[in-house]
Structure formats: structure tokens, C-alpha cells
FIROLUM-474021 format. One line per 4 residues: number of its first residue (from 1); for each residue x, y, z of N, C-alpha, C. Coordinates in nm, 3 decimals. Example, Ala and Ser with C-alpha at 12.3 -4.5 7.8 and 13.67 -1.06 7.14 Angstrom:
2
1	1.319/-0.569/0.780/1.230/-0.450/0.780/1.320/-0.330/0.780 | 1.285/-0.225/0.708/1.367/-0.106/0.714/1.290/0.003/0.787
//
This chain:
262
1	0.086/-0.119/0.000/0.000/0.000/0.000/0.089/0.124/0.000 | 0.050/0.227/-0.075/0.139/0.341/-0.096/0.067/0.472/-0.074 | 0.130/0.560/-0.003/0.083/0.698/0.001/0.197/0.788/-0.037 | 0.174/0.880/-0.131/0.277/0.972/-0.176/0.233/1.113/-0.145
5	0.319/1.190/-0.085/0.284/1.325/-0.047/0.383/1.424/-0.104 | 0.333/1.536/-0.154/0.417/1.650/-0.189/0.380/1.763/-0.097 | 0.476/1.814/-0.031/0.451/1.912/0.072/0.504/2.048/0.031 | 0.421/2.154/0.031/0.468/2.288/0.004/0.505/2.358/0.134
9	0.584/2.455/0.117/0.624/2.529/0.234/0.507/2.603/0.295 | 0.512/2.633/0.429/0.407/2.704/0.497/0.466/2.800/0.599 | 0.383/2.898/0.646/0.424/2.989/0.751/0.388/2.928/0.886 | 0.379/3.011/0.991/0.340/2.961/1.122/0.193/2.924/1.117
13	0.165/2.797/1.121/0.028/2.748/1.108/-0.010/2.660/1.227 | -0.141/2.654/1.250/-0.196/2.574/1.360/-0.305/2.483/1.305 | -0.329/2.373/1.378/-0.429/2.276/1.336/-0.517/2.235/1.452 | -0.643/2.208/1.420/-0.736/2.158/1.521/-0.706/2.011/1.548
17	-0.766/1.960/1.653/-0.743/1.820/1.690/-0.789/1.723/1.582 | -0.887/1.765/1.502/-0.934/1.677/1.394/-0.850/1.689/1.268 | -0.746/1.774/1.272/-0.656/1.788/1.158/-0.688/1.905/1.067 | -0.802/1.969/1.085/-0.837/2.081/0.998/-0.755/2.205/1.033
21	-0.718/2.285/0.934/-0.635/2.403/0.958/-0.706/2.508/1.041 | -0.630/2.579/1.122/-0.682/2.691/1.202/-0.582/2.805/1.192 | -0.559/2.850/1.069/-0.456/2.951/1.045/-0.498/3.089/1.095 | -0.631/3.113/1.096/-0.681/3.242/1.141/-0.794/3.225/1.242
25	-0.820/3.332/1.317/-0.933/3.337/1.409/-0.999/3.474/1.392 | -1.122/3.487/1.441/-1.191/3.613/1.435/-1.140/3.706/1.545 | -1.100/3.826/1.507/-1.057/3.923/1.604/-1.175/3.993/1.668 | -1.148/4.079/1.766/-1.255/4.152/1.835/-1.331/4.243/1.741
29	-1.267/4.284/1.633/-1.334/4.370/1.536/-1.411/4.293/1.430 | -1.414/4.160/1.447/-1.488/4.076/1.354/-1.410/4.035/1.231 | -1.287/4.085/1.220/-1.203/4.052/1.105/-1.112/3.933/1.136 | -1.081/3.856/1.032/-0.988/3.744/1.051/-0.847/3.797/1.076
33	-0.776/3.731/1.166/-0.636/3.763/1.194/-0.560/3.634/1.214 | -0.427/3.644/1.207/-0.344/3.524/1.223/-0.358/3.467/1.364 | -0.366/3.337/1.372/-0.376/3.268/1.502/-0.246/3.284/1.580 | -0.260/3.316/1.708/-0.145/3.336/1.795/-0.126/3.217/1.889
37	-0.014/3.219/1.959/0.013/3.115/2.058/-0.094/3.115/2.167 | -0.137/3.234/2.209/-0.244/3.243/2.310/-0.373/3.181/2.258 | -0.407/3.208/2.131/-0.526/3.147/2.071/-0.514/2.995/2.071 | -0.395/2.949/2.033/-0.374/2.804/2.022/-0.393/2.736/2.157
41	-0.346/2.801/2.263/-0.364/2.743/2.397/-0.512/2.733/2.432 | -0.586/2.840/2.409/-0.727/2.842/2.449/-0.814/2.752/2.362 | -0.775/2.734/2.236/-0.854/2.654/2.143/-0.806/2.510/2.131 | -0.700/2.476/2.206/-0.645/2.340/2.204/-0.597/2.300/2.065
45	-0.523/2.393/2.002/-0.468/2.366/1.870/-0.329/2.306/1.882 | -0.278/2.252/1.771/-0.142/2.199/1.769/-0.060/2.274/1.663 | 0.070/2.292/1.687/0.154/2.364/1.590/0.189/2.276/1.470 | 0.221/2.344/1.361/0.263/2.271/1.241/0.406/2.222/1.257
49	0.443/2.129/1.173/0.580/2.078/1.172/0.679/2.191/1.148 | 0.648/2.279/1.053/0.741/2.388/1.022/0.753/2.488/1.136 | 0.647/2.504/1.214/0.655/2.589/1.333/0.756/2.532/1.431 | 0.751/2.402/1.450/0.845/2.335/1.541/0.987/2.351/1.488
53	1.006/2.333/1.358/1.140/2.338/1.299/1.202/2.477/1.302 | 1.119/2.580/1.319/1.172/2.716/1.319/1.262/2.746/1.439 | 1.253/2.665/1.544/1.338/2.690/1.661/1.480/2.639/1.639 | 1.501/2.566/1.529/1.634/2.512/1.500/1.708/2.603/1.403
57	1.836/2.623/1.427/1.918/2.702/1.335/1.927/2.631/1.200 | 1.924/2.710/1.093/1.934/2.657/0.956/2.053/2.722/0.888 | 2.172/2.666/0.903/2.295/2.728/0.851/2.290/2.761/0.703 | 2.237/2.671/0.621/2.231/2.694/0.478/2.147/2.817/0.444
61	2.033/2.829/0.510/1.944/2.943/0.487/2.008/3.072/0.535 | 2.074/3.066/0.651/2.136/3.186/0.706/2.251/3.236/0.617 | 2.328/3.143/0.561/2.435/3.183/0.468/2.375/3.253/0.347 | 2.265/3.199/0.295/2.200/3.260/0.178/2.150/3.400/0.212
65	2.091/3.418/0.330/2.043/3.550/0.371/2.158/3.650/0.383 | 2.270/3.604/0.437/2.387/3.691/0.449/2.440/3.732/0.312 | 2.439/3.637/0.219/2.484/3.668/0.083/2.394/3.773/0.019 | 2.262/3.762/0.041/2.170/3.861/-0.015/2.193/3.999/0.048
69	2.224/4.001/0.176/2.253/4.127/0.245/2.378/4.192/0.187 | 2.480/4.112/0.164/2.604/4.165/0.108/2.585/4.214/-0.036 | 2.508/4.140/-0.113/2.481/4.182/-0.250/2.406/4.315/-0.254 | 2.309/4.329/-0.163/2.234/4.455/-0.156/2.326/4.570/-0.118
73	2.417/4.545/-0.024/2.510/4.649/0.020/2.605/4.690/-0.093 | 2.642/4.594/-0.176/2.736/4.622/-0.285/2.670/4.690/-0.404 | 2.542/4.665/-0.424/2.476/4.713/-0.545/2.387/4.836/-0.524 | 2.342/4.860/-0.403/2.255/4.975/-0.379/2.337/5.103/-0.366
77	2.306/5.205/-0.444/2.377/5.332/-0.427/2.325/5.407/-0.305 | 2.414/5.475/-0.239/2.374/5.554/-0.122/2.326/5.691/-0.168 | 2.209/5.730/-0.122/2.152/5.858/-0.163/2.229/5.974/-0.101 | 2.231/6.089/-0.167/2.298/6.207/-0.111/2.239/6.244/0.025
81	2.326/6.273/0.118/2.286/6.314/0.254/2.207/6.205/0.329 | 2.209/6.081/0.278/2.140/5.972/0.348/2.223/5.929/0.468 | 2.160/5.920/0.582/2.232/5.879/0.704/2.271/5.733/0.695 | 2.372/5.698/0.772/2.417/5.558/0.774/2.305/5.466/0.821
85	2.229/5.511/0.922/2.120/5.429/0.975/2.013/5.404/0.868 | 1.978/5.509/0.794/1.877/5.495/0.688/1.926/5.405/0.576 | 2.054/5.420/0.541/2.112/5.339/0.434/2.113/5.192/0.473 | 2.151/5.164/0.597/2.151/5.025/0.646/2.011/4.967/0.644
89	1.913/5.046/0.688/1.774/4.999/0.689/1.726/4.967/0.547 | 1.770/5.048/0.450/1.731/5.025/0.311/1.798/4.899/0.256 | 1.921/4.874/0.295/1.991/4.752/0.254/1.920/4.629/0.308 | 1.884/4.634/0.436/1.815/4.522/0.499/1.681/4.496/0.429
93	1.607/4.604/0.402/1.476/4.591/0.336/1.491/4.531/0.197 | 1.592/4.577/0.123/1.615/4.526/-0.012/1.649/4.378/-0.010 | 1.733/4.336/0.084/1.771/4.195/0.093/1.651/4.109/0.130 | 1.562/4.163/0.215/1.442/4.087/0.252/1.345/4.079/0.135
97	1.344/4.182/0.051/1.261/4.177/-0.069/1.302/4.061/-0.159 | 1.432/4.039/-0.170/1.483/3.928/-0.250/1.433/3.795/-0.194 | 1.437/3.783/-0.061/1.390/3.661/0.003/1.240/3.641/-0.019 | 1.165/3.751/-0.010/1.020/3.742/-0.032/0.988/3.702/-0.176
101	1.063/3.758/-0.269/1.041/3.724/-0.410/1.072/3.576/-0.435 | 1.177/3.526/-0.372/1.211/3.384/-0.386/1.101/3.297/-0.326 | 1.047/3.339/-0.211/0.940/3.262/-0.147/0.814/3.264/-0.233 | 0.781/3.381/-0.289/0.663/3.391/-0.375/0.678/3.304/-0.499
105	0.798/3.304/-0.557/0.823/3.221/-0.675/0.806/3.073/-0.639 | 0.858/3.033/-0.524/0.843/2.894/-0.480/0.697/2.857/-0.460 | 0.619/2.950/-0.403/0.477/2.925/-0.382/0.404/2.905/-0.514 | 0.436/2.990/-0.612/0.371/2.978/-0.743/0.406/2.846/-0.811
109	0.530/2.802/-0.796/0.570/2.674/-0.855/0.498/2.559/-0.787 | 0.488/2.566/-0.654/0.414/2.462/-0.581/0.267/2.458/-0.626 | 0.209/2.574/-0.647/0.070/2.580/-0.692/0.054/2.517/-0.830 | 0.151/2.541/-0.916/0.146/2.480/-1.049/0.153/2.329/-1.041
113	0.240/2.278/-0.955/0.252/2.133/-0.938/0.122/2.075/-0.883 | 0.065/2.142/-0.784/-0.059/2.096/-0.724/-0.173/2.092/-0.826 | -0.188/2.199/-0.903/-0.294/2.205/-1.002/-0.273/2.102/-1.113 | -0.148/2.079/-1.148/-0.116/1.980/-1.251/-0.165/1.841/-1.210
117	-0.141/1.808/-1.082/-0.184/1.677/-1.033/-0.335/1.668/-1.018 | -0.403/1.782/-1.013/-0.549/1.782/-1.008/-0.609/1.771/-1.148 | -0.523/1.775/-1.250/-0.572/1.764/-1.387/-0.589/1.896/-1.457 | -0.548/2.006/-1.393/-0.553/2.138/-1.455/-0.416/2.166/-1.515
121	-0.403/2.152/-1.646/-0.273/2.165/-1.712/-0.244/2.307/-1.762 | -0.338/2.397/-1.739/-0.318/2.537/-1.776/-0.252/2.609/-1.658 | -0.124/2.580/-1.635/-0.052/2.635/-1.520/0.064/2.723/-1.568 | 0.116/2.803/-1.478/0.224/2.896/-1.514/0.357/2.825/-1.540
125	0.376/2.712/-1.474/0.506/2.643/-1.482/0.485/2.502/-1.536 | 0.446/2.494/-1.662/0.414/2.366/-1.723/0.536/2.274/-1.725 | 0.651/2.324/-1.768/0.770/2.240/-1.779/0.809/2.181/-1.644 | 0.801/2.263/-1.540/0.839/2.215/-1.406/0.739/2.111/-1.357
129	0.609/2.140/-1.368/0.507/2.048/-1.319/0.511/1.914/-1.393 | 0.526/1.921/-1.524/0.530/1.800/-1.606/0.650/1.715/-1.573 | 0.767/1.778/-1.560/0.889/1.703/-1.530/0.887/1.651/-1.387 | 0.826/1.728/-1.297/0.811/1.683/-1.159/0.736/1.550/-1.155
133	0.622/1.547/-1.223/0.542/1.424/-1.226/0.619/1.309/-1.289 | 0.691/1.339/-1.397/0.765/1.234/-1.465/0.878/1.179/-1.379 | 0.954/1.266/-1.314/1.066/1.222/-1.232/1.019/1.140/-1.112 | 0.910/1.183/-1.050/0.855/1.106/-0.937/0.809/0.969/-0.983
137	0.740/0.966/-1.097/0.692/0.839/-1.153/0.808/0.747/-1.186 | 0.911/0.803/-1.248/1.027/0.722/-1.289/1.104/0.672/-1.167 | 1.129/0.761/-1.071/1.211/0.724/-0.955/1.147/0.611/-0.875 | 1.016/0.618/-0.857/0.947/0.519/-0.774/0.879/0.410/-0.855
141	0.902/0.409/-0.986/0.846/0.306/-1.074/0.695/0.295/-1.057 | 0.626/0.407/-1.068/0.482/0.412/-1.051/0.411/0.433/-1.184 | 0.289/0.385/-1.198/0.211/0.413/-1.319/0.182/0.562/-1.329 | 0.194/0.619/-1.446/0.174/0.762/-1.465/0.028/0.803/-1.448
145	-0.065/0.710/-1.467/-0.207/0.743/-1.467/-0.268/0.746/-1.327 | -0.190/0.723/-1.225/-0.244/0.718/-1.089/-0.314/0.848/-1.051 | -0.428/0.835/-0.981/-0.504/0.950/-0.934/-0.446/0.998/-0.801 | -0.422/1.128/-0.793/-0.365/1.186/-0.673/-0.468/1.268/-0.597
149	-0.451/1.278/-0.466/-0.535/1.362/-0.382/-0.452/1.478/-0.330 | -0.516/1.592/-0.311/-0.444/1.712/-0.271/-0.503/1.774/-0.145 | -0.421/1.861/-0.082/-0.464/1.941/0.033/-0.515/1.854/0.149 | -0.434/1.759/0.190/-0.470/1.672/0.303/-0.400/1.722/0.429
153	-0.479/1.751/0.533/-0.423/1.798/0.660/-0.440/1.690/0.767 | -0.355/1.693/0.868/-0.365/1.594/0.975/-0.323/1.656/1.108 | -0.358/1.589/1.215/-0.314/1.626/1.349/-0.269/1.498/1.420 | -0.147/1.500/1.473/-0.093/1.383/1.541/-0.127/1.387/1.689
157	-0.145/1.271/1.747/-0.172/1.261/1.890/-0.052/1.307/1.973 | 0.065/1.319/1.910/0.184/1.365/1.980/0.186/1.518/1.997 | 0.090/1.586/1.930/0.079/1.729/1.950/0.138/1.814/1.840 | 0.128/1.771/1.717/0.170/1.853/1.603/0.084/1.817/1.483
161	0.085/1.903/1.383/0.003/1.879/1.265/0.073/1.921/1.138 | 0.004/1.911/1.028/0.062/1.950/0.901/-0.041/1.938/0.791 | -0.008/1.993/0.677/-0.097/1.988/0.562/-0.023/1.931/0.442 | -0.083/1.834/0.379/-0.022/1.762/0.267/-0.081/1.813/0.137
165	0.005/1.867/0.053/-0.044/1.923/-0.073/-0.091/1.816/-0.171 | -0.025/1.702/-0.169/-0.055/1.600/-0.271/-0.022/1.463/-0.217 | -0.117/1.369/-0.228/-0.083/1.232/-0.190/-0.158/1.133/-0.277 | -0.093/1.020/-0.293/-0.149/0.911/-0.373/-0.190/0.800/-0.279
169	-0.309/0.750/-0.297/-0.357/0.640/-0.213/-0.268/0.518/-0.227 | -0.267/0.430/-0.126/-0.186/0.309/-0.131/-0.205/0.232/-0.263 | -0.095/0.185/-0.317/-0.100/0.108/-0.440/0.002/-0.006/-0.434 | -0.009/-0.095/-0.526/0.073/-0.215/-0.528/0.219/-0.186/-0.558
173	0.247/-0.074/-0.624/0.382/-0.045/-0.670/0.481/-0.015/-0.558 | 0.432/0.036/-0.445/0.521/0.071/-0.334/0.446/0.047/-0.203 | 0.443/-0.077/-0.157/0.359/-0.116/-0.044/0.391/-0.047/0.089 | 0.511/0.006/0.106/0.545/0.069/0.233/0.504/0.215/0.240
177	0.462/0.274/0.129/0.422/0.414/0.126/0.539/0.505/0.089 | 0.506/0.623/0.038/0.608/0.719/-0.003/0.563/0.858/0.039 | 0.654/0.936/0.094/0.625/1.074/0.132/0.726/1.165/0.062 | 0.675/1.267/-0.007/0.761/1.359/-0.080/0.743/1.502/-0.031
181	0.849/1.580/-0.042/0.841/1.722/-0.013/0.905/1.798/-0.128 | 0.830/1.888/-0.190/0.879/1.963/-0.305/0.958/2.085/-0.260 | 1.073/2.108/-0.323/1.157/2.222/-0.295/1.195/2.292/-0.425 | 1.214/2.422/-0.419/1.264/2.498/-0.534/1.404/2.549/-0.501
185	1.491/2.543/-0.601/1.631/2.577/-0.579/1.697/2.606/-0.714 | 1.796/2.694/-0.713/1.872/2.721/-0.835/1.984/2.618/-0.849 | 1.978/2.536/-0.953/2.084/2.439/-0.979/2.080/2.398/-1.126 | 2.193/2.348/-1.174/2.205/2.307/-1.312/2.213/2.157/-1.328
189	2.220/2.106/-1.451/2.221/1.962/-1.478/2.333/1.886/-1.408 | 2.451/1.948/-1.398/2.564/1.877/-1.340/2.583/1.898/-1.191 | 2.491/1.970/-1.129/2.505/2.001/-0.988/2.425/1.905/-0.900 | 2.483/1.870/-0.786/2.412/1.788/-0.689/2.320/1.875/-0.605
193	2.209/1.819/-0.561/2.121/1.889/-0.468/2.143/1.829/-0.329 | 2.137/1.914/-0.228/2.168/1.871/-0.092/2.046/1.888/-0.003 | 2.016/1.785/0.075/1.910/1.794/0.174/1.969/1.829/0.309 | 1.894/1.907/0.386/1.940/1.948/0.518/1.861/1.876/0.627
197	1.908/1.890/0.750/1.843/1.822/0.862/1.696/1.858/0.874 | 1.662/1.987/0.847/1.522/2.027/0.860/1.435/1.957/0.755 | 1.492/1.930/0.637/1.418/1.855/0.534/1.391/1.713/0.582 | 1.494/1.653/0.636/1.483/1.516/0.687/1.380/1.505/0.798
201	1.389/1.597/0.895/1.297/1.592/1.009/1.154/1.618/0.965 | 1.136/1.708/0.871/1.001/1.737/0.822/0.937/1.612/0.762 | 1.011/1.543/0.678/0.958/1.423/0.615/0.931/1.313/0.717 | 1.024/1.296/0.811/1.006/1.194/0.914/0.882/1.223/0.998
205	0.861/1.352/1.030/0.744/1.391/1.109/0.615/1.367/1.032 | 0.617/1.396/0.903/0.496/1.376/0.822/0.460/1.230/0.808 | 0.557/1.145/0.787/0.521/1.005/0.768/0.464/0.944/0.896 | 0.516/0.987/1.012/0.459/0.938/1.138/0.322/1.000/1.164
209	0.309/1.129/1.134/0.181/1.194/1.154/0.071/1.136/1.067 | 0.108/1.085/0.952/0.012/1.024/0.860/-0.012/0.876/0.888 | 0.057/0.823/0.988/0.042/0.680/1.018/0.114/0.592/0.919 | 0.222/0.644/0.859/0.302/0.567/0.764/0.447/0.564/0.813
213	0.474/0.500/0.928/0.606/0.509/0.990/0.719/0.446/0.911 | 0.687/0.365/0.811/0.791/0.300/0.731/0.795/0.349/0.587 | 0.726/0.458/0.558/0.718/0.508/0.421/0.854/0.554/0.370 | 0.877/0.537/0.241/0.995/0.593/0.176/0.975/0.745/0.167
217	1.083/0.819/0.183/1.072/0.965/0.184/1.179/1.027/0.094 | 1.141/1.133/0.026/1.235/1.202/-0.063/1.199/1.349/-0.076 | 1.301/1.430/-0.095/1.281/1.569/-0.137/1.290/1.573/-0.289 | 1.198/1.644/-0.351/1.199/1.659/-0.497/1.232/1.804/-0.527
221	1.349/1.828/-0.584/1.398/1.962/-0.610/1.367/2.003/-0.754 | 1.299/2.118/-0.767/1.271/2.176/-0.899/1.361/2.297/-0.917 | 1.436/2.298/-1.024/1.531/2.407/-1.048/1.459/2.533/-1.096 | 1.496/2.648/-1.037/1.441/2.776/-1.082/1.534/2.843/-1.181
225	1.657/2.796/-1.189/1.751/2.851/-1.286/1.747/2.775/-1.418 | 1.704/2.649/-1.414/1.689/2.566/-1.533/1.549/2.502/-1.530 | 1.443/2.579/-1.558/1.306/2.527/-1.552/1.288/2.398/-1.630 | 1.230/2.299/-1.563/1.212/2.168/-1.624/1.312/2.066/-1.572
229	1.415/2.115/-1.500/1.511/2.023/-1.441/1.464/1.988/-1.299 | 1.444/1.860/-1.274/1.394/1.813/-1.145/1.480/1.696/-1.099 | 1.513/1.696/-0.972/1.593/1.587/-0.916/1.528/1.535/-0.788 | 1.526/1.404/-0.775/1.468/1.338/-0.657/1.581/1.293/-0.566
233	1.577/1.334/-0.441/1.677/1.292/-0.343/1.607/1.214/-0.232 | 1.624/1.082/-0.234/1.557/0.997/-0.137/1.645/0.976/-0.014 | 1.581/0.980/0.103/1.651/0.958/0.229/1.649/0.809/0.264 | 1.755/0.760/0.327/1.761/0.620/0.368/1.676/0.599/0.494
237	1.642/0.475/0.519/1.563/0.442/0.639/1.642/0.477/0.765 | 1.772/0.457/0.763/1.855/0.492/0.878/1.850/0.643/0.904 | 1.856/0.721/0.799/1.849/0.866/0.814/1.712/0.909/0.866 | 1.607/0.847/0.817/1.472/0.883/0.858/1.446/0.848/1.005
241	1.501/0.737/1.048/1.489/0.699/1.189/1.556/0.803/1.278 | 1.674/0.846/1.236/1.745/0.951/1.308/1.667/1.083/1.303 | 1.613/1.116/1.187/1.536/1.239/1.172/1.414/1.242/1.262 | 1.348/1.129/1.279/1.232/1.120/1.367/1.272/1.144/1.512
245	1.382/1.085/1.555/1.431/1.107/1.691/1.465/1.254/1.712 | 1.527/1.315/1.612/1.564/1.456/1.621/1.439/1.545/1.631 | 1.340/1.514/1.549/1.217/1.594/1.552/1.147/1.584/1.686 | 1.141/1.465/1.744/1.076/1.449/1.873/1.145/1.532/1.981
249	1.277/1.540/1.973/1.351/1.624/2.068/1.313/1.771/2.051 | 1.304/1.817/1.925/1.265/1.954/1.899/1.122/1.981/1.944 | 1.035/1.885/1.921/0.895/1.899/1.961/0.884/1.915/2.113 | 0.955/1.831/2.186/0.952/1.840/2.332/1.012/1.972/2.380
253	1.121/2.016/2.315/1.183/2.143/2.351/1.086/2.258/2.325 | 1.020/2.256/2.209/0.925/2.362/2.174/0.812/2.369/2.277 | 0.760/2.256/2.317/0.650/2.253/2.415/0.696/2.308/2.550 | 0.815/2.269/2.591/0.868/2.318/2.719/0.895/2.469/2.713
257	0.955/2.512/2.605/0.988/2.654/2.588/0.864/2.742/2.595 | 0.756/2.695/2.532/0.633/2.775/2.524/0.528/2.733/2.629 | 0.568/2.641/2.718/0.474/2.592/2.820/0.343/2.550/2.753 | 0.358/2.466/2.654/0.246/2.429/2.568/0.218/2.281/2.579
261	0.105/2.247/2.635/0.064/2.106/2.644/0.154/2.022/2.730 | 0.219/2.082/2.830/0.307/2.006/2.921/0.263/2.026/3.064
//
């Protein structure tokens, strides 16, 4: 029996005990607002996997942010009579704009992949979505005609949740199940793609949260510099076992730090 999941990135999100998302709540003014930690406590919500992972340092991401900051400092001209404080603030803002643009681009690519699997082929990133499906099918030796389900959310009894963008019901081709997480990254044909600890822990947490503790897991990288280039990086069972232990430690730390459900 097989379940395949493609997971898109998310912000700080919360889930109800039944697994349904609770990203917003009604404010006192009657308008929707982002759910807070205080709301989560009162409503008995659980944090998302990515919320838990945010407490861990991400060296690769931090290096990239520093590079964007340096590039902004090197390329932005300083305005006449602009104070050093104002110039620094503008550099920081510009570098964050680059990060936001990269995040928005990744979101749009994930949306294209999701819609493609729903049968809507009129998407912005046809080459990426088509090659994504082909590479996943080829890597796991699956029939191309398989019907996929999208937007599946869950809540684990251990006190965390998540939302699955795409999953395939159990099938004969991969009886242990498969969990995938889609990533966007700039890379070329001859370059290797690297998975980080947070990628590993995320996948390990999802397979346990979905009740698929022995599922095969992989990150699927879609290149933004060479659209249509997709690479599948599968994690070993030994790595996934370690990733699950690591995630549980982070989960316990997060709960203790925030006095949440302890």
C-alpha cells in the first residue's frame, strides 16, 4: 500500500485536533487575523511541523540571507545626505525583498505542481510540473495514470500537525508508502542537490503523523535557474529513523519553551 505526499512550504500554522487548519481566528473587530500562541492554547490547537522546525538554526538558509545582504550592500547606491542608519535599513529591506520574491516564486511553482496533479494543465510552470510528475513516476516506478489527492491535513496525537499538498492512495507499486516534499532551488544539470536536517525531520514527522512510519521519503527539487530540471533525493531508512528522533527532541523542547501542552 502506498501513500505519496508532496509538501509545500508554509508559515506559522496551527491545526485543530481533527486535523483541519486553524490559520486564522476572528478578532474583536470581527475581522480574521493570524492565530497566535495564546489562541492556540485556548482553542487546544497543535503547531505545524514547520513551526516546530523554526526553533532550530538553519545554517544553509542563514548563509543565503547573508549573501543577499552583502549583494544589496554592494549594489545599492547611497543617496545624497542619506544617514548611515537609513542606508543600512534600506539595505536590509532590499535583501528581505529578494527573500520574499524567492518565497513567492516557490509558492507559485508549488501551486502549479498541485494544479497539474489535479488535472488542470493550464498552469504557469508547465515544464516544471510535467517534469516533476515524470521524475517522481520514474524514480518510484509508478504508473503515470495514478489518481492523486491534494490538500490533506492531519493532526498527530503527539501534538503537532501538518498539511499535505498532494498524496497518492496506497498502491501495489510501493507497499510501504512514499512521502515527498517539493523544494525549489537554483541548480544546473551537473550540480548535486543537498538535503538538510530540517528537510529530513520534516519528512520523518509527516510520515509518522500520517500513520506511515515505514514510508519511503524524498525531497523533490525543482530548479528555478533551469526550468524543467527536477531531481529526486531519497533519504535512507537509517536517516529517517534519526530524523524522527531529532524531531521528537525539537517537539519536546518547543513545548517546554512555550509551556504548551506540558
